[in-house]
C-alpha positions in Angstrom: 0.2 0.1 0.2 1.2 3.4 -1.5 1.0 6.7 0.4 0.3 7.3 -3.4 -3.3 4.9 -3.4 -6.9 5.8 -2.1 -9.7 3.8 -1.2 -12.7 4.8 -2.2 -16.0 4.4 0.3 -18.4 3.2 0.2 -18.1 2.1 -3.7 -17.8 -1.5 -3.8 -16.1 -2.1 -7.8 -16.8 -5.6 -10.0 -14.9 -8.1 -8.2 -14.5 -7.4 -4.9 -16.7 -8.9 -1.7 -19.9 -6.8 -0.9 -19.8 -5.7 2.3 -23.4 -4.5 3.4 -21.8 -2.3 6.0 -20.4 -0.6 3.3 -23.2 -0.2 1.2 -25.4 1.0 4.0 -23.3 3.5 6.0 -23.1 7.2 4.4 -19.0 8.2 4.2 -18.1 11.4 6.0 -16.8 13.5 3.3 -13.9 14.6 5.6 -11.5 14.0 8.8 -8.1 11.9 9.5 -8.6 8.5 10.9 -5.8 5.8 12.6 -6.6 2.0 11.4 -4.4 -0.5 13.7 -3.9 -3.9 13.2 -2.5 -5.7 16.6 -1.4 -9.0 16.8 0.6 -10.7 18.8 3.6 -10.3 16.6 3.5 -6.7 15.6 1.6 -3.8 15.1 0.5 -2.3 11.6 -0.6 1.3 12.5 -2.1 4.0 9.3 -3.4 7.3 9.0 -5.6 7.8 6.0 -7.0 11.2 5.4 -10.6 11.3 4.2 -11.3 13.6 1.2 -14.9 13.2 -0.5 -16.1 9.7 1.0 -12.3 8.4 -0.6 -9.7 7.4 2.0 -6.0 8.8 1.3 -3.1 7.1 2.5 -1.2 10.0 4.9 1.6 7.7 7.0 2.4 4.1 7.6 4.7 2.4 10.1 5.1 -1.2 11.9 6.1 -2.1 15.2 6.9 -5.0 16.8 4.4 -5.4 19.3 5.7 -6.8 22.3 8.7 -4.4 22.5 5.9 -1.8 24.1 4.2 -2.4 27.4 1.1 -0.6 25.8 -1.0 0.4 22.5 -0.3 4.0 23.9 3.3 3.2 23.7 3.2 2.7 20.2 0.5 5.3 19.2 2.9 8.3 20.7 6.0 6.6 18.9 3.7 7.0 15.8 2.8 10.6 16.5 6.0 11.8 17.4 7.4 12.7 14.0 4.3 14.6 14.1 0.3 13.7 12.7 -2.6 15.9 11.9 -5.0 15.7 14.6 -7.2 12.3 14.3 -10.7 12.2 14.1 -11.6 8.3 14.4 -10.0 5.2 15.6 -10.3 1.5 15.0 -8.7 -0.9 16.3 -7.9 -4.2 14.8 -7.0 -6.2 17.9 -6.1 -10.3 18.1 -7.9 -11.4 21.2 -11.8 -11.2 22.1 -13.6 -7.8 22.2 -16.4 -7.4 24.3 -18.0 -4.1 25.3 -15.2 -2.2 24.0 -12.3 -4.0 25.8 -10.4 -6.6 24.6 -6.9 -8.6 26.6 -4.5 -9.2 23.8 -4.4 -13.5 23.5 -1.2 -13.6 22.4 0.3 -10.6 23.7 0.5 -8.8 27.5 -1.7 -5.7 26.7 -5.0 -4.6 27.7 -7.3 -2.1 25.3 -10.1 0.2 26.8 -11.6 1.9 24.0 -12.7 4.4 26.2 -9.7 5.1 27.8 -8.1 5.6 24.5 -10.3 8.8 23.9 -10.6 10.4 27.1 -6.6 10.6 26.4 -6.4 11.4 22.9 -9.9 13.4 23.5 -11.4 11.5 20.0 -15.0 10.5 20.5 -15.0 8.0 18.0 -13.0 4.4 19.3 -14.0 1.0 18.0 -12.5 -2.2 19.3 -12.8 -5.1 16.9 -11.5 -8.3 16.4 -8.9 -8.5 14.4 -10.4 -10.9 12.0 -13.5 -8.9 11.9 -11.3 -6.0 10.5 -9.7 -8.9 7.8 -13.5 -9.9 6.8 -14.1 -5.9 5.9 -11.1 -5.7 4.8 -12.0 -7.9 2.0 -14.4 -5.2 0.4 -11.0 -3.5 -0.6 -9.3 -6.4 -2.2 -9.4 -7.1 -5.7 -8.5 -10.6 -8.0 -4.7 -10.0 -8.0 -4.9 -9.7 -3.9 -6.1 -13.6 -4.3 -4.6 -17.5 -5.3 -7.0 -20.0 -5.3 -5.9 -22.9 -4.0 -9.0 -24.9 -4.0 -11.4 -24.3 -7.0 -15.1 -24.6 -6.7 -18.6 -23.0 -7.8 -19.7 -19.2 -7.0 -22.1 -20.0 -5.6 -24.1 -17.6 -3.3 -23.7 -18.1 0.9 -22.1 -17.4 3.7 -18.1 -17.3 4.0 -15.7 -17.6 6.7 -11.8 -16.5 7.2 -8.9 -18.7 9.2 -5.7 -17.0 9.9 -3.0 -18.9 10.8 -0.1 -16.7 11.7 1.2 -16.0 15.4 -2.5 -17.5 16.7 -5.4 -19.1 14.3 -8.1 -16.4 14.1 -11.6 -17.4 12.9 -14.4 -15.0 11.1 -17.9 -14.8 9.7 -19.6 -13.4 6.9 -23.2 -14.0 7.0 -24.9 -13.6 3.6 -28.2 -11.7 3.6 -29.1 -12.3 -0.2 -27.0 -9.5 -1.4 -24.3 -8.3 1.2 -21.9 -9.8 3.9 -21.9 -9.0 7.4 -18.6 -10.2 9.2 -18.6 -11.6 12.9 -15.8 -12.3 14.9 -15.7 -15.4 16.2 -12.7 -17.5 18.6 -12.9 -20.9 17.1 -9.2 -20.4 17.1 -9.0 -22.3 20.4 -11.7 -25.3 20.1 -10.1 -28.3 20.4 -8.0 -29.6 18.3 -10.3 -33.3 17.2 -7.1 -36.4 16.0 -8.4 -38.3 13.3 -5.1 -41.2 13.8 -2.8 -42.2 16.4 -0.8 -40.9 14.6 -2.8 -37.3 15.2 -3.2 -38.5 18.8 0.7 -38.4 19.6 0.0 -35.0 18.5 -2.5 -34.7 20.8 -0.8 -36.4 23.8 2.4 -34.5 22.8 0.9 -30.9 23.0 -1.6 -31.8 25.9 1.1 -32.6 27.9 3.2 -28.8 26.9 0.1 -26.7 27.6 -2.4 -28.3 29.1 -5.6 -27.8 26.3 -4.8 -29.0 22.5 -6.3 -26.3 21.0 -6.5 -25.9 16.8 -4.2 -22.9 17.2 -1.8 -24.6 19.3 -1.0 -26.9 15.8 -2.1 -24.4 12.9 0.1 -21.4 13.8 3.4 -20.1 13.5 4.4 -21.6 17.4 2.4 -24.9 15.9 4.8 -26.0 13.3 7.5 -25.7 15.9 5.9 -28.0 17.9 4.9 -30.0 15.1 9.0 -30.1 14.1 9.9 -30.9 17.9 7.8 -34.0 17.4 8.3 -35.5 14.5 11.8 -34.6 15.1 12.1 -36.4 18.3 9.9 -39.4 17.2 11.4 -40.1 13.6 15.4 -40.3 16.0 16.4 -38.4 12.8 19.5 -36.3 14.3 19.2 -32.0 13.2 21.6 -30.9 10.7 24.0 -29.3 12.8 23.5 -26.4 9.6 19.3 -26.7 10.6 20.4 -26.2 13.9 22.4 -23.0 13.8 19.7 -21.4 11.3 17.1 -21.9 13.3 18.5 -20.6 16.4 19.4 -17.0 13.8 16.4 -17.2 12.2 12.8 -17.1 13.2 12.4 -21.2 13.6 9.3 -21.7 12.1 10.1 -19.8 8.7 13.2 -21.9 8.3 11.4 -24.8 9.1 9.1 -23.8 6.5 11.1 -22.5 3.8 13.8 -25.6 4.0 10.8 -27.9 3.6 9.6 -26.1 0.5 13.4 -26.7 -0.7 13.1 -30.3 0.3 16.8 -29.6 2.5 15.1 -31.6 5.7 12.6 -35.3 5.3 10.9 -34.2 9.4 10.5 -30.2 7.9 8.6 -31.5 5.0 6.8 -33.7 6.7 6.5 -30.7 9.4 5.2 -29.0 7.0 2.8 -31.5 5.2 1.6 -32.0 9.2 0.7 -28.6 8.6 -1.7 -28.3 5.7 -3.5 -31.3 6.6 -4.7 -29.5 9.4 -5.1 -27.1 8.3 -7.1 -27.9 5.8 -9.1 -30.4 8.4 -10.2 -27.3 10.8 -11.2 -24.7 7.5 -13.1 -27.8 6.5 -14.2 -28.0 9.4 -15.4 -24.4 9.7 -16.8 -24.7 5.6 -19.6 -27.2 7.6 -20.4 -25.2 10.6 -21.2 -22.2 8.5 -22.3 -23.6 5.7 -19.4 -21.9 3.4 -20.7 -21.8 -0.4 -19.6 -18.3 -0.6 -15.5 -19.0 -0.3 -13.2 -20.1 2.6 -11.0 -17.4 2.2 -7.1 -17.6 4.0 -5.5 -15.3 5.8 -2.5 -14.6 8.4 0.8 -14.2 7.5 2.0 -17.6 7.0 0.2 -18.9 3.8 1.2 -16.0 1.4 5.0 -17.0 1.7 4.4 -21.0 1.4 1.2 -21.1 -1.3 3.0 -21.9 -4.0 5.8 -24.6 -2.9 3.1 -26.5 -1.2 1.2 -30.0 -1.8 -2.4 -29.2 -3.3 -3.6 -32.6 -2.9 -2.3 -33.1 0.7 -5.7 -30.0 0.8 -7.7 -30.9 -1.3 -7.5 -34.4 -0.1 -8.0 -33.2 4.2 -10.8 -30.6 3.1 -12.8 -32.9 0.9 -13.1 -35.6 3.8 -16.5 -35.4 5.3 -18.5 -38.6 4.2 -21.7 -37.6 3.1 -20.9 -34.1 3.5 -18.2 -34.5 0.6 -20.8 -33.3 -2.4 -20.7 -30.3 -0.4 -17.3 -29.5 0.1 -16.4 -29.9 -3.7 -18.3 -26.7 -4.5 -16.6 -24.4 -1.6 -13.4 -22.3 -3.3 -11.0 -21.8 -1.5 -8.7 -18.6 -1.8 -5.4 -17.7 0.1 -5.2 -13.5 0.4 -2.2 -12.6 -0.5 -2.8 -8.9 0.5 -0.6 -8.0 4.2 -2.5 -4.5 4.2 -6.0 -6.6 4.4 -6.5 -5.9 8.5 -5.8 -2.5 8.2 -7.9 -1.6 5.3 -10.4 -3.2 7.4 -10.0 -1.1 10.1 -10.1 2.0 8.0 -12.9 1.4 6.7 -14.6 0.9 10.0 -13.0 4.0 11.7 -14.0 6.2 8.2 -17.3 4.9 8.3 -18.4 4.8 12.6 -16.6 8.5 13.1 -18.3 10.9 14.8 
């Protein structure tokens, strides 16, 4: 997203996702809004000016979340270079938002919308789940922002997003017959469901380590490393020294996936295949629960980096594996979201639409 880019509101262009929120709410003609995408790894902030119903990017910056003690610390770091007066804020936060408050799932902050508003003297402060922000952001994407992992006919209906990253986010989009209504969930924290003896071994390993075995414990960056450690231990394959050193110097999970894509180590390859298998299974379960004929969208920071090198047959074979519901799952398209700014765009849309 370059500074010269602008986002038209609330017009939905051909090929974009039609959201009811953006079609039924009149946008403001002027003002400045701050959009935030806050996850356990990084916090992205972007400042937009509204001119004649169009969002124009003024400034954008990313911060390592856990190096700061609060959102306000990051805001002041963002503000120190000088920014115009902000009229409205929307933060998409990785955690359950309840009555304008949220405690991060994978970071230690608590964020209170009213407190931010009082401290900054801003009337319009909105907190939404980061996955809900992702859903709103779909309205700003084009075909080039998606990679089709599994094809299916375009059948109007509900849709869903599943996003593996630092954690595992899930959200739904209810279809009212003409437009989508995004809503947040905490489905990534539902129980992992083993399908065979090997899965049971993984369940036992993770249960002993964490106590509760959710899908997030496996379909996430940290999950990739846990799967790797178990396979390495069970297989008794000695870890190559070059790989050990590389994982110490760089992000371990990212190293494992990149080595797997190059077929550089059998344990890494098996780890990535299990990650894709589990993602396919949970994506299918999400599709069945929501009857998501409108499609499954895979977000997060992991899949765009590895999508062109994964075994699509592993995904398809485990996605369409629900016996009597296979015919339904065969219909459902699955697309990977390539635009890493989707949640930030969604938060910007939301901030502009509810600006007081």
